[in-house]
Structures are given as C-alpha cells and as structure tokens.
C-alpha positions as CSV (number, residue, x, y, z in Angstrom):
1,X,76.0,131.4,76.7
2,X,78.3,129.9,74.2
3,X,77.4,126.3,73.7
4,X,79.5,123.8,71.3
5,X,79.0,120.6,70.0
6,X,80.0,117.2,72.1
7,X,81.9,116.3,68.8
8,X,84.2,119.0,68.9
9,X,86.0,117.5,72.5
10,X,87.8,114.5,73.7
11,X,88.6,112.9,76.6
12,X,91.9,112.6,77.6
13,X,95.0,111.9,80.2
14,X,97.9,114.2,81.4
15,X,100.1,111.3,79.3
16,X,97.7,111.0,76.5
17,X,97.3,107.4,76.6
18,X,93.7,107.8,76.8
19,X,92.0,109.5,73.7
20,X,88.3,108.8,73.5
21,X,85.8,110.9,70.8
22,X,83.8,113.8,72.7
23,X,80.3,112.3,71.1
24,X,80.9,109.4,73.8
25,X,79.0,112.0,76.2
26,X,75.3,111.5,77.0
27,X,74.9,115.6,76.3
28,X,75.0,117.0,72.8
29,X,76.0,120.4,74.3
30,X,79.2,121.9,75.9
31,X,78.7,123.3,78.9
32,X,77.4,120.3,80.7
33,X,74.7,121.4,83.6
34,X,76.1,119.0,85.9
35,X,76.1,118.7,90.2
36,X,79.4,118.6,92.7
37,X,79.5,115.8,94.4
38,X,81.8,116.9,97.9
39,X,81.4,112.9,99.7
40,X,84.4,111.3,101.3
41,X,84.4,108.9,98.5
42,X,85.4,111.7,95.9
43,X,87.4,113.4,97.7
44,X,89.6,110.8,99.0
45,X,90.0,109.2,96.0
46,X,90.6,111.8,93.5
47,X,92.3,114.1,95.7
48,X,90.3,117.1,94.8
49,X,87.8,118.6,97.3
50,X,85.0,117.9,94.5
51,X,84.1,116.2,91.5
52,X,81.6,116.7,88.4
53,X,81.1,113.2,86.7
54,X,79.4,113.6,83.4
55,X,77.5,110.1,81.9
56,X,78.4,109.0,79.2
57,X,76.2,106.9,76.4
58,X,77.7,103.5,76.9
59,X,81.1,101.4,78.0
60,X,84.5,103.1,77.0
61,X,86.0,101.2,74.0
62,X,88.3,98.0,75.5
63,X,91.5,99.7,74.1
64,X,91.4,101.9,76.2
65,X,90.1,100.5,79.4
66,X,92.9,98.2,79.2
67,X,94.9,101.0,79.5
68,X,93.4,102.1,82.7
69,X,94.0,100.7,86.1
70,X,91.0,99.4,87.8
71,X,89.7,100.2,91.0
72,X,86.8,98.2,93.1
73,X,85.9,100.9,95.4
74,X,82.9,99.4,96.7
75,X,80.0,96.8,95.6
76,X,78.8,99.9,93.5
77,X,81.2,101.4,92.2
78,X,84.5,100.7,90.6
79,X,87.0,103.2,89.1
80,X,89.5,103.1,86.3
81,X,92.5,105.5,86.3
82,X,95.5,105.8,83.9
83,X,98.2,103.5,84.7
84,X,100.9,105.5,83.8
85,X,99.8,109.5,84.9
86,X,97.4,108.3,87.5
87,X,94.1,110.6,86.1
88,X,90.7,109.3,87.3
89,X,88.9,109.0,83.8
90,X,86.4,106.7,84.4
91,X,83.7,105.4,86.7
92,X,81.2,102.6,86.4
93,X,78.3,101.5,88.5
94,X,76.5,98.0,89.7
95,X,73.7,99.1,87.5
96,X,76.2,99.6,84.3
97,X,76.0,103.3,84.0
98,X,79.0,104.7,82.7
99,X,80.8,108.4,83.7
100,X,83.7,110.4,83.0
101,X,85.3,112.8,85.0
102,X,84.7,116.4,84.0
103,X,88.5,117.4,84.0
104,X,89.2,115.4,81.6
105,X,86.7,116.9,78.6
106,X,88.8,119.4,76.8
107,X,88.8,120.8,73.0
108,X,89.7,118.5,70.3
109,X,93.2,119.8,68.7
110,X,91.5,120.0,65.4
111,X,88.9,121.5,66.4
112,X,91.1,124.5,68.1
113,X,92.7,124.5,64.8
114,X,89.8,125.0,62.5
115,X,88.9,128.3,64.9
116,X,85.6,126.4,66.5
117,X,84.2,128.7,69.2
118,X,84.7,127.3,72.4
119,X,82.8,127.9,75.6
120,X,84.0,129.5,78.7
121,X,83.1,126.8,80.9
122,X,82.8,123.1,80.4
123,X,80.5,122.8,83.6
124,X,77.6,125.1,84.4
125,X,77.2,123.7,88.5
126,X,73.5,122.9,88.9
127,X,73.5,121.5,92.5
128,X,76.3,120.4,95.4
129,X,75.8,116.8,97.0
130,X,77.1,115.4,100.6
131,X,77.8,118.9,101.7
132,X,78.1,117.6,105.3
133,X,80.5,114.9,104.4
134,X,82.9,117.9,104.4
135,X,81.8,119.2,108.0
136,X,82.7,122.4,107.3
137,X,80.9,123.0,103.8
138,X,84.1,122.8,101.9
139,X,84.1,124.9,98.5
140,X,80.5,125.4,98.6
141,X,79.9,128.4,100.3
142,X,81.8,130.3,97.3
143,X,80.0,128.3,94.9
144,X,76.4,129.1,95.9
145,X,75.4,132.1,93.5
146,X,77.0,132.0,90.2
147,X,76.0,134.4,87.6
148,X,72.7,135.2,88.9
149,X,71.7,131.2,89.3
150,X,71.1,130.3,93.2
151,X,72.9,126.8,93.5
152,X,70.9,124.2,95.2
153,X,73.0,122.5,98.4
154,X,72.0,118.6,99.8
155,X,73.4,117.4,102.8
156,X,74.0,114.1,101.3
157,X,72.4,112.4,98.0
158,X,69.7,114.8,95.8
159,X,66.2,113.7,96.3
160,X,64.6,113.8,92.8
161,X,62.1,111.4,93.2
162,X,59.8,114.7,92.6
163,X,60.0,117.9,90.4
164,X,59.0,119.8,93.5
165,X,61.2,118.3,96.5
166,X,63.1,121.5,97.9
167,X,66.6,120.9,99.2
168,X,67.4,119.4,102.5
169,X,70.4,121.8,103.2
170,X,69.3,125.6,103.2
171,X,71.9,128.4,102.6
172,X,71.8,129.9,105.4
173,X,72.4,127.0,107.6
174,X,75.8,125.7,105.0
175,X,77.0,128.7,105.6
176,X,77.1,128.4,109.5
177,X,79.2,125.1,108.5
178,X,82.9,126.7,108.7
179,X,82.0,128.8,111.5
180,X,80.9,125.8,114.0
181,X,84.1,124.1,112.1
182,X,86.3,126.9,113.7
183,X,84.9,126.7,117.2
184,X,85.1,123.2,117.4
185,X,88.9,123.1,116.4
186,X,91.0,121.7,119.1
187,X,94.5,123.9,120.2
188,X,97.3,124.0,118.4
189,X,100.3,122.0,119.2
190,X,103.5,122.2,117.7
191,X,104.2,118.4,118.4
192,X,100.6,117.4,116.2
193,X,100.4,115.8,112.7
194,X,98.0,115.7,110.4
195,X,97.0,112.5,108.9
196,X,96.5,112.7,104.7
197,X,95.1,109.5,103.3
198,X,94.0,107.8,100.3
199,X,90.8,106.0,99.8
200,X,92.6,102.6,100.0
201,X,94.7,103.6,102.6
202,X,98.2,103.0,100.7
203,X,99.3,105.8,100.8
204,X,99.0,107.5,105.0
205,X,101.0,110.5,105.6
206,X,101.7,112.6,108.2
207,X,102.1,116.5,108.6
208,X,104.0,118.0,110.9
209,X,102.9,121.0,112.2
210,X,105.7,123.3,111.9
211,X,106.5,126.3,113.9
212,X,108.3,128.9,110.7
213,X,109.5,130.9,113.8
214,X,111.2,128.1,116.2
215,X,114.9,128.3,116.5
216,X,115.4,125.1,114.1
217,X,116.2,125.6,110.6
218,X,113.7,125.9,107.9
219,X,114.5,125.0,104.2
220,X,111.8,126.2,102.7
221,X,110.9,128.5,100.1
222,X,110.3,132.6,101.6
223,X,107.9,132.8,98.7
224,X,105.7,130.1,100.8
225,X,106.1,131.1,103.9
226,X,103.0,131.3,105.8
227,X,101.6,134.9,108.1
228,X,100.8,132.3,110.5
229,X,104.1,130.8,111.4
230,X,101.9,127.4,112.4
231,X,100.2,126.9,109.5
232,X,100.9,125.5,105.9
233,X,100.2,127.9,103.1
234,X,97.3,126.5,100.7
235,X,95.9,127.8,97.3
236,X,94.2,126.2,94.1
237,X,95.5,125.5,90.7
238,X,94.0,125.9,87.1
239,X,96.2,124.4,84.7
240,X,96.3,122.3,82.3
241,X,98.8,119.5,83.8
242,X,97.2,119.6,87.0
243,X,93.4,118.9,85.6
244,X,94.6,116.3,83.2
245,X,96.6,114.8,86.5
246,X,93.6,114.8,88.8
247,X,90.3,114.4,86.4
248,X,89.0,117.7,88.3
249,X,89.5,121.2,87.1
250,X,90.6,123.1,90.2
251,X,93.1,121.4,92.5
252,X,93.9,122.2,95.7
253,X,97.5,122.4,96.9
254,X,99.0,122.8,100.1
255,X,102.9,124.0,100.2
256,X,105.0,121.6,103.1
257,X,108.6,121.2,103.3
258,X,109.2,117.6,102.5
259,X,111.2,117.1,106.1
260,X,107.3,118.0,107.4
261,X,105.9,114.6,105.9
262,X,106.4,111.3,107.0
263,X,104.9,107.9,106.0
264,X,102.1,107.0,108.2
265,X,102.3,103.4,107.3
266,X,105.5,102.5,109.1
267,X,104.3,105.0,112.4
268,X,102.1,105.4,115.3
269,X,98.6,105.1,114.0
270,X,96.3,108.4,114.6
271,X,93.3,107.9,116.7
272,X,90.0,108.0,114.8
273,X,87.3,110.1,114.5
274,X,84.7,108.7,112.6
275,X,85.5,109.1,108.9
276,X,88.1,111.4,109.8
277,X,91.3,111.0,111.5
278,X,93.5,113.7,113.2
279,X,97.2,112.9,114.5
280,X,97.3,113.9,118.0
281,X,100.2,114.5,120.1
282,X,103.8,112.3,119.2
283,X,106.7,112.7,121.7
284,X,109.6,114.2,119.7
285,X,111.7,111.2,120.2
286,X,109.4,108.6,117.9
287,X,111.4,107.9,115.3
288,X,109.1,109.3,112.5
289,X,109.9,107.8,108.6
290,X,110.4,110.7,106.5
291,X,108.6,110.0,102.8
292,X,110.8,111.0,99.8
293,X,109.5,112.8,97.1
294,X,111.8,114.0,93.8
295,X,114.9,112.2,92.2
296,X,115.1,109.8,95.5
297,X,112.0,107.8,94.4
298,X,113.9,106.2,91.7
299,X,115.4,104.2,95.2
300,X,113.2,101.2,95.1
301,X,114.3,101.0,99.1
302,X,112.1,104.8,99.3
303,X,109.3,105.2,101.3
304,X,108.2,101.7,102.1
305,X,104.7,100.7,103.3
306,X,103.8,103.6,100.8
307,X,101.4,102.5,97.5
308,X,103.2,105.2,95.9
309,X,103.5,105.6,91.9
310,X,105.3,108.3,90.4
311,X,105.3,109.7,86.9
312,X,107.7,112.2,85.7
313,X,105.5,114.7,83.3
314,X,108.7,116.2,82.4
315,X,112.5,115.8,83.1
316,X,112.2,118.0,86.5
317,X,109.0,117.2,87.7
318,X,107.1,114.3,89.6
319,X,103.8,113.6,90.6
320,X,102.7,111.1,92.4
321,X,99.4,109.2,93.0
322,X,98.3,105.8,94.7
323,X,99.1,102.7,92.4
324,X,96.0,100.8,94.2
325,X,92.9,103.6,93.7
326,X,94.6,105.7,91.9
327,X,94.2,109.2,94.3
328,X,96.8,111.9,93.3
329,X,99.1,112.8,96.4
330,X,101.7,115.4,95.5
331,X,103.4,117.4,92.7
332,X,107.0,118.1,93.2
333,X,109.7,119.9,90.6
334,X,113.1,120.5,90.7
335,X,112.7,124.3,90.6
336,X,111.1,124.5,94.1
337,X,112.9,121.2,95.5
338,X,112.6,122.7,99.3
339,X,108.9,122.1,98.8
340,X,106.7,119.4,97.7
341,X,102.7,120.2,96.5
342,X,100.2,117.5,98.4
343,X,96.5,117.2,97.4
344,X,94.2,118.7,99.9
345,X,91.2,116.2,99.5
346,X,93.4,113.6,101.1
347,X,93.4,115.7,104.7
348,X,91.5,114.1,107.2
349,X,91.5,117.1,109.8
350,X,88.5,116.1,112.6
351,X,87.5,120.1,111.9
352,X,86.7,119.5,108.2
353,X,87.6,119.2,104.7
354,X,89.4,122.7,104.7
355,X,91.5,121.9,107.7
356,X,91.6,125.5,108.7
357,X,93.5,125.2,111.5
358,X,96.5,123.5,109.7
359,X,96.3,125.7,106.4
360,X,96.7,129.2,105.3
361,X,94.2,129.1,102.4
362,X,95.2,132.2,100.1
363,X,91.7,132.9,99.7
364,X,91.1,133.9,96.1
365,X,94.8,132.7,94.9
366,X,94.7,130.4,91.4
367,X,97.4,129.7,89.8
368,X,97.1,129.4,86.0
369,X,94.1,131.0,85.8
370,X,94.5,131.4,82.1
371,X,94.3,128.0,81.7
372,X,91.2,127.1,83.2
373,X,88.2,125.6,81.6
374,X,85.7,126.4,84.2
375,X,85.8,130.2,84.5
376,X,82.7,130.7,86.4
377,X,84.2,128.5,88.9
378,X,87.5,130.7,89.1
379,X,85.6,133.9,89.2
380,X,83.7,132.8,92.3
381,X,86.8,131.8,93.8
382,X,89.1,135.3,93.0
383,X,85.9,136.8,95.0
384,X,85.5,134.3,97.5
385,X,87.4,135.9,100.4
386,X,84.5,137.7,102.1
387,X,82.4,134.2,102.5
388,X,85.1,132.2,103.1
389,X,87.2,133.6,105.7
390,X,85.9,132.6,109.3
C-alpha cells in the first residue's frame, strides 16, 4: 500500500477560501485508518450517507475560522462550514478536540507538479459506527469486506474500552436490516410526500411520489426516467466538486423534477415517527408551494420560510445548502434544467436512510469515478448489486 506524508496534502473547500497545510492532521501519513459514522446527526448536517472525521493536532488558524460559519449543533459539538460554498470543514467538541471532514483532504498543487506519488485512498475504513441509526443499514452492507479486511460494525458508538471488546453488531445481523426495512415499508400512495430536512430544520422539503406513467405531463430528461414509475433515480458521485462542496468523498444524489419538490416549512406538517418522518397522503387540492431552483433563486421572494443559500460554482451551476447548519441540499445546472439533484442524507423515510420504497437505486453507478480519492470504496460500490438489492 502506497503511503505519502501528510505534508503533501492540504485541507480545502470548493470555492478555495479555505486552504490549510496537511501537517495540521494528527496523522503523519496518508491513507488514514478511520471509522465512518452513520448517525442521524452526521447525515442530516452534511446531506451525505456517512462521514469520516480525521483528528487534528490543534485548532485551525483563526484567519481560517473567520471565513467559516459556526453551527452549535449540540452542547458537545460545533460545526464549521464555508460561508460561500457550504463545505463542512471542521468539527470541535466540548473537550476542545478538533477534527476535519475527510473529503476536504487532497494533494497540494505543488506536490502534484513535483510528481509526488499519491495513494489511491485517502481513507481506509477501519469500522462503522452508529449503524442502527440508519434503520436499513445504509451504505454499510457493501463496505463490510474491503480488500480482504473484515470491517467491524457497531450499533452505536464503538466500545473501545478494552482491546478485546467485540463489535456488538455481527455482519449477519446487519445484512438483515435492509430486508426487514423493506418488509416494513408502507404501501405506495401516489398522493404521498417524502420529508427532506436538514439538521436545524431550516430547510424542509416535500418530494412528491411521481407516477411517470400517468396522463399528466412529465417535465424530465428521458435519461433520468426510472424503470419503476413511482420512484426517483438515485446514484453516487465521486467528483471533486461534490466532494469539496460536502466534505465527503462519495455523495448520494436523487434526480427529481423541480415541479415535484415543495416547501415543507410552509406546507402541512408531516406526522413524526421517532427521528424519521414520512409525509402521509396529502389531498391533491392542498395548496403546496413549489421550491425554486436555478436562476430564479435570485428573486428575493423565492423560497420564503427556507434557510437556503446558493453558491454558483460556475456560470450555469447552482449548489444550495442550509445557511444555518450547512447541510448540502441540492445541485442544479442549466444543461439539464428540468431535473434537480437532492442530497439523500437529508431524507427522512421511516423505512430507513436509503428510502428504498421512494428511490430507484442504480447500484454500482458512480459518476466521475476517475476523480475519486477513495478508490477502495468506489470499487466496492461498483460490485455492490448482489448485497444491496433486496
């Protein structure tokens, strides 16, 4: 396994406002051996399906922190995300420990120019924490065996008090989670809506269950039509832009017609089920307010009641995030204006984090594989169909 000195890396975000030298990392070499956290908190603050948080040697420079928005997520944890592009960069705890997000680590331009050999993986997964928060196992099932390593799985926080402590969630039990979740999912109703909500609740959306075979016109790209007419197409992206916009190396997106996305903060509240929410049937006559994406977001009257902030990462590409907690929400581009990508980590399906009864997952499909920084995980995803399809 190729390893490289952390001094050849830097920590950065999509807009480039943040650039911190790699030696701030506690580890001296890359790859980093770290766990993925799958808890509700990590998913709902980033919009991703799991987060890796490498520890730091010390507090990031004050001039760097001044460019970030601070979100006190709890009495124990504070998050810091870029004010301009929304990238989650740092985490601090009440114990004054500091961490960064795994996706913001990359090779410096000068290191590349000098031909320094860079590893195929920045992160080597060491274990999975808080798996039961996902209800359905999330992305864990295809990340159980990586290049001959059996990855331990924990129902909540790992108990590392003694070296001999065994993980409390055996693989065979974990693999039953998606099966049980699918059995317990509700029947499909064309007039139902899925709740999509960030950690602070400032962004709350409702996704309509579309029927792409109905008589109503579907304003959507034919390349994005699912084979199941009641679901929305879902996939992973490994591109640099998504990674540096979220702080996570693999981003899960669902393609939805903008006309199927409504303002949940100015609409009837969905019934709650523990920490997960599912909007039940809403009468067709209910006046739901559509959410605006793309160029129309320049209108100050658009999306009232939502804490959306928009970063135009290029002239025709708009990435939106919550201005309070920083959660990645959506991706829109002028090249395909009739569809918007929504961040799956914010979905509140009562059946679990992958919302299988709502989403048609393209198992193994990953956009921009050539830009991935964690090849081991991408290769596992590429061959995941047998284990993920239930």
